C-alpha positions in Angstrom: -3.5 -1.1 24.4 -6.9 -2.6 24.1 -9.2 -2.5 21.1 -11.3 0.3 22.6 -8.2 2.5 22.8 -7.3 1.6 19.2 -10.9 2.4 18.0 -10.8 5.8 19.7 -7.3 6.6 18.3 -8.5 5.6 14.8 -11.7 7.7 15.2 -9.6 10.8 16.2 -7.1 10.1 13.4 -9.8 9.7 10.7 -11.5 12.9 11.9 -8.1 14.7 11.5 -7.8 13.4 8.0 -11.3 14.6 7.3 -10.2 18.1 8.4 -7.2 17.9 6.1 -9.5 17.0 3.2 -12.0 19.8 3.9 -11.0 23.3 2.7 -14.1 24.9 4.1 -13.3 23.5 7.6 -9.7 24.8 7.2 -10.8 28.3 6.4 -13.3 28.3 9.4 -11.0 26.6 11.9 -7.4 27.4 10.9 -7.7 30.8 9.3 -10.7 32.4 11.1 -9.7 30.7 14.3 -13.1 29.2 15.2 -11.8 25.8 16.1 -8.4 24.0 16.3 -5.4 25.5 14.6 -3.1 24.1 12.0 -0.3 23.4 14.5 -2.7 21.2 16.5 -3.8 19.4 13.4 -0.1 18.6 12.5 0.7 17.5 16.0 -2.4 15.1 16.2 -1.8 13.8 12.6 1.8 12.9 13.2 1.5 12.1 16.9 -1.2 9.5 16.2 -0.4 8.7 12.6 3.2 7.6 13.0 2.4 5.0 15.6 -0.7 3.9 13.6 1.5 3.4 10.5 4.2 1.6 12.4 1.6 -0.8 13.8 -1.0 -0.6 11.1 -2.0 -4.3 11.3 -2.7 -3.9 15.0 -5.2 -1.2 14.0 -7.0 -3.4 11.5 -5.7 -1.4 8.6 -5.4 -3.3 5.3 -2.6 -2.9 2.7 -5.2 -1.1 0.5 -5.7 1.4 3.2 -2.1 1.6 4.3 -0.7 2.7 0.9 -2.7 5.9 0.6 -2.3 6.6 4.3 1.5 6.3 4.0 1.6 8.5 0.9 -0.5 11.2 2.7 1.8 11.0 5.7 5.0 11.2 3.6 3.7 14.1 1.5 2.2 16.0 4.4 5.4 15.6 6.4 7.4 17.4 3.6 4.6 20.0 3.3 4.3 20.7 7.0 8.1 21.0 7.4 8.0 23.9 4.9 4.6 25.6 5.6 3.0 26.7 8.8 0.7 29.5 8.0 -2.6 28.4 6.4 -3.3 31.9 5.2 -0.2 31.6 2.9 -0.7 28.0 1.6 -4.4 27.2 1.6 -4.9 28.2 -2.1 -1.7 26.7 -3.5 -1.6 23.7 -5.8 0.7 21.9 -3.3 -2.0 22.1 -0.6 -4.7 21.0 -3.1 -2.6 17.9 -3.6 -2.5 17.2 0.1 -6.3 17.7 0.3 -6.7 15.2 -2.6 -4.4 12.6 -0.8 -6.5 13.0 2.3 -9.7 12.3 0.3 -8.0 9.2 -1.1 -7.4 8.0 2.4 -11.0 8.6 3.4 -12.2 6.7 0.3 -9.9 3.8 1.3 -11.4 3.8 4.7 -14.9 4.0 3.2 -15.6 7.4 4.8 -18.1 9.4 2.8 -16.7 12.6 1.4 
């Protein structure tokens, strides 16, 4: 895998984390069905995220970035295993925590949020 592929994978992955951090997007996309659905978000997040985390140094991810990313992945895994309908969880404190963890990751990657 060359650096262009890694860059593209990271851009897609960070965009997905941005979606996880953005409740307005989630209402529009996942609940109103105007864009991608929650299942797609979960598949992309874990499909890309697991390999990124396993090889994070190859993606230029620092320890400072890795820690919040791993925490988000671990907490989101538990959450996604038990929740699959955004209409039912979007206003829960548990989901608010996932949103906050995603915002922490964006801050670690210096993404404006």
